[in-house]
N, C-alpha and C positions, 0 to 999 in steps of 0.2 A: 743250835741255835740257847735252847729253855737253859743249859749251865751257862749261857752269858748272863741269862736275864734272872738273874735271883734277888731279893732284898738288899744284898750288899753293892747292884750296878747301877741305882738308884738313888735318887733323894725327892722327888715330884714326880708323883701318877694325877694325871688328867683325865677327867670320867667326862666323857658325854651321857646325857642325861637319858634322852627317850631310847630305846630300842639296846642301852646298855646294864641301866640301872632300873628303870621302870619298865615291864614290857606291857608294850599299849599298842600291839600286832593285829588283836583278834578286835580291840575297840576300832582299830583305821577297817578292818573288814565287816565288822556290822557296819558302821558307815556309809563303804564302798554298798554292800545291799542295798541299804535305805537308799541310795542315789539310784543306784540301777533296778529298783522298783519304780522308783516316785518318776523317775523320765523314761518307762521303760527302754532304755537302752541294750542295744546288744552287747554280754560281758557277761564275764564269769570274774568272781569278785576276787578268786586265786591268782588268775591270770594275769591280770591288770593293778595286785597288790603293788605291787616294786615299781612299776610303771605308774605311778598316782602320787607314791609313799616321798619320792622328793620334789613334788608340787605341791604336796601339804608341808613340808618341811618351810617350805620359799613363803607362800600365804601367812605364815604363823609372824615372818619376820617381814611381812610387806604393808605397811596403811592401805589404806582402802582407795586413796586417794591416785599413790601409786601404779598398786593391783590395776586398777584403770585404767592408766594410762601406759602402763607394760604389757598389758593382757596379751599381746600376739606375740611376744617373745616369753612371756611366763607360760602362760599355756602350750608352748610349741612340745606338747608331749606326745608320744606314739599314738598309746590310745584315743587321744580325744582329737587329735587326727584323723583317724579313723574314723571318726564318726561322722566326718563332714556336719561339720557343727559350725555356726556363726563365733564371733569370738562374744559377742553378751551373751551365746546361751551357752560355752563352756564357762563362762563366769559364772552366770548362774549356775550349774552342774555344778563345780568346783566351792562355789559360796556353800551351798549347800551339805554338799560331801564334809567338805572343814568346820560346819558348824557344828551336825553330825559325829564326827567325830570328838571336838572339844566335848559336848556332852558324854558321851561313852568315856574320852578318857577321866573325866572327874568322876565318875560314878564308876568307873572297876577297872579301870587302869590297874594293874595290880606288882608288886618289886617281883625279877626274876629272884630264885632258888637261892640261897645263901649272902644275897649282896648285901644285908646289915650286918652279917660276921667278918665278910671279905674288908667292907670297908671300916668294920671298926676294927679290926685287928692293923689294917695298914695305917691305921688316925695313929696308931700308937706308936708307930716306925719309920712314918715317911709325912712328907707334907703330902694335902692334897687341895686338888679345886675341879672345878665344872667349868666347860664349856657348852653353851648348849646354843643353837639358835635359836632358842626361845628368850623373850625379855630378861631381865636378872628376875624381877618379883614374880614371875612365873616359877622361873625354877625355884627360886627359896618358898618358894605356894606347892609345891612338890615336895622337896626336899621334907619340909611341916611336917605334912600331909601322912608320910612315912615315918617319921621319928628320927631322919636322918642326918637336922640340923645340926644337932650336937656332935658331927666327924667335919665339918667343913666351914671356915670361918666365912662368914658373910660377905668380906671383903675377896676373897677368891673363890664368890661364886661368880660367872662370867653372862652375861647374855649377849645379844646381837646389837642391843641399845648401848652397852658399852665400849665394846669391838672396833664398833664403824664396819664393821665390815664381816659375812654370811662366811660358814664354811664354803667353799675352798678355800680361799682366800687363808692365807697364815696368820695373820695379823691378830687373830684374838688368840689364837697359842703362842704368838711373840712375846705379846701384851701380859702375858701369864707369867712368862719365862725374866721379863723385866720390873715385875713387880715384885715379884719372890724374890730375884734374883739366884736363878739356877740357870744352870749354865741348859743347854740343848742333849748335848751328850747325855744328862741325869737327870733326866725328863723320860717317861716314858705316859702316853696318848689312848687311851681306850673307847673306840668309838666301834660303829654299825654300818657306814655308807662310805659310800665311792668317796662322795665329797671331805669324812673324814681324814680316808687313808691321802687323798692329796697334799690338806691342809696338813698334815703331820710332817711329808714328807717336804713338804716347801719350807719347813719349819726346821726340817733337819732333826724330828724328833721320833723316834723309833714309836712304830701305833700296831696297836694288838685292835684286831677287828674279830667280833664276835658277832658269828652266823644267826645267832637267835633272832636281831634286827631284821631288816628292812633287805637288805640286800644279798644278791645271788654271789654264790661263793667263787666263779671263774670271775665278776665284774670286777670284785676286790682281788684278786690273784691278777689281772691286766695294770692295778696303779703298784702290784708290789711292796705290799706292807710290810714290816718286820715279822710279824707273825701273823696268821688266823688259827682261831678256836674255833668251837662248839659252843662253847658259851660261858658266860665271866665264871663259871664252877671251877673251870680248868685250870683258872690262874691259880688258884690254891696251891697243885703241883706243880705249876710253873716257874710260881716265885717263891715256891720249896719256903709256904707258907702252913703248910699242911700237920 
């Protein structure tokens, strides 16, 4: 499979941001530990990390009034359901954990090793884009913080506020392809979540998943991504750009 995926086989690389370019796993774990301690919850942060990661992703893209109106559906995750909590208590706990996560992410999130080098090399050979379930302004702020904005044209950084629907809906990917006038067969998408794989498959884009993010390998495999790799450094050899 890797022989089919070299730099000559595509024209566009679409990156997810959190979990692919930016390592924020420890930030989320710290936020969960704070929540567990603050609310005396029966949990281990490592155990519930993946369970609540999707909830945090949704909260980033949901306005407060909508969060309240859709609380029953939004907080329908295994861990919170197991705690026998009221909807209001779930909202309080999730909001607290999310606020702690944002704080830690701003303070101590880091780039994955060799990400800057990879993006720099690819930017000279291919078109690049970002698709995130965060706001576009937040994504641009993150790129600037890590001095990566020079590799991405601002108009090719897409947040949920531009694409209309969150992943796993393919709308964001399809918009990128349309805006950049590139066929789906000439693009690859690099993500870390099950929602990324589903979105990529629905858009007909080869999707590569990194295991350094917040999804279990067995969960990713169920959605049949094009390729699963341990971390983004593996792309140097897979894409033959070492």
